[in-house]
C-alpha positions in Angstrom: 135.0 123.5 153.9 133.7 122.5 157.4 131.8 125.2 159.2 130.4 125.2 162.7 127.1 126.8 163.9 125.8 127.4 167.4 123.1 124.7 167.9 120.9 126.7 170.2 120.8 129.7 167.8 120.0 127.4 164.8 117.1 125.8 166.9 115.8 129.3 167.7 115.9 130.3 164.0 114.2 127.1 163.0 111.5 127.5 165.6 110.8 131.0 164.2 110.5 129.7 160.7 108.2 126.8 161.7 105.9 129.1 163.8 105.5 131.7 161.0 102.3 131.6 158.9 104.1 133.3 156.0 107.7 133.1 154.8 110.1 134.8 152.5 110.9 133.3 149.1 114.3 132.5 147.7 115.4 133.3 144.1 115.1 129.6 143.2 111.6 129.4 144.7 110.4 132.2 142.4 110.5 129.6 139.6 108.2 127.2 141.5 104.7 127.8 140.1 103.2 125.8 143.0 104.1 128.6 145.3 102.3 131.3 143.3 99.1 133.1 144.0 96.1 132.1 141.9 96.3 133.7 138.5 100.0 134.4 138.8 101.4 131.3 137.3 101.9 132.3 133.6 105.3 133.8 133.8 108.3 131.5 133.8 110.3 133.9 136.0 108.1 134.8 139.0 108.2 138.0 140.9 108.0 138.5 144.6 104.4 139.7 144.3 103.5 136.5 142.4 104.3 134.3 145.4 101.9 133.4 148.2 104.0 133.7 151.3 101.8 131.2 153.1 102.8 128.4 150.6 106.5 128.7 151.2 107.8 125.8 153.3 109.5 126.5 156.7 113.2 126.4 156.7 116.5 128.3 156.9 118.5 130.3 154.4 122.1 129.3 154.2 123.8 132.5 152.9 127.3 133.1 151.6 127.8 136.8 151.5 129.9 138.7 154.0 130.8 135.5 155.7 128.5 132.4 156.0 125.3 132.5 158.0 121.9 131.0 158.5 118.6 132.9 159.0 115.0 132.1 159.3 112.7 132.5 156.3 109.8 133.3 158.6 107.8 136.5 158.5 107.8 138.9 160.2 111.6 138.9 160.5 113.2 137.9 163.7 115.3 140.9 164.9 118.6 140.5 166.7 118.4 140.6 170.5 120.0 144.0 170.7 117.6 145.4 168.1 120.6 146.5 165.9 119.8 144.2 163.0 116.4 143.6 161.5 117.1 139.9 161.0 118.9 137.6 163.4 121.7 135.6 161.8 123.7 132.6 163.0 127.1 133.0 161.6 129.4 130.0 161.1 132.3 130.4 163.6 134.9 130.1 160.9 133.2 132.7 158.7 131.9 135.4 161.1 133.3 138.8 160.0 132.8 140.2 163.5 134.8 137.4 165.1 137.1 136.3 162.4 137.4 139.2 160.0 140.7 138.1 158.5 139.5 134.7 157.4 135.7 135.1 157.0 135.9 136.1 153.3 138.4 133.3 152.5 136.2 130.7 154.2 133.1 132.0 152.4 135.0 131.9 149.1 136.2 128.3 149.6 132.7 127.2 150.5 130.5 129.2 148.1 133.0 130.1 145.4 133.5 133.7 144.3 129.8 134.6 144.0 127.4 135.2 146.8 124.7 132.6 147.3 121.6 131.5 149.2 120.5 127.9 149.6 117.2 126.9 151.1 117.4 124.2 153.8 114.0 122.7 154.5 113.0 122.5 158.2 112.6 118.7 158.2 116.2 118.3 157.0 117.6 120.8 159.6 115.5 119.1 162.4 116.9 115.7 161.4 120.4 117.0 161.5 119.8 118.6 164.9 118.4 115.4 166.3 121.5 113.5 165.1 124.1 116.1 166.1 125.8 115.9 169.5 127.0 118.7 171.6 126.3 122.4 171.3 127.2 122.8 167.7 125.9 121.9 164.3 128.5 121.3 161.7 128.3 121.3 157.9 130.6 120.6 154.9 130.0 123.3 152.3 131.5 123.4 148.8 130.3 125.2 145.7 128.7 122.0 144.6 127.5 120.3 147.8 126.0 120.8 151.3 126.2 118.2 153.9 125.4 118.1 157.7 128.0 116.3 159.7 126.4 114.2 162.4 
């Protein structure tokens, strides 16, 4: 499934993640013992309080939930411009429930499968894709097994 994001908004989210001194952890990163605080590495399954937010790399979360969107992993959260949402999201045009309610769930399901999901995209990978992309959009192919930037 090919999805399209607003390039300027992705750049804004990425700048926020890169400028943050602390970041939020994904479920997958809870298993990474190198991100843990000293003395918190014994458990195989980490907890939020085990992780040192300063050790988490900058990047974006690609989320399949109610639609498909990206958001910064930086702390503090970056609120929406209107202040209505605590965390600014860049929805894929094809999977934005506010703009494409009839298809957003179907697009999300084709891309992520039936379950919700969150994939971490490292800042260096996103920056590289932005440098190579042309125009005012950033496009990706997303399937339940693969993620690929289209440049």
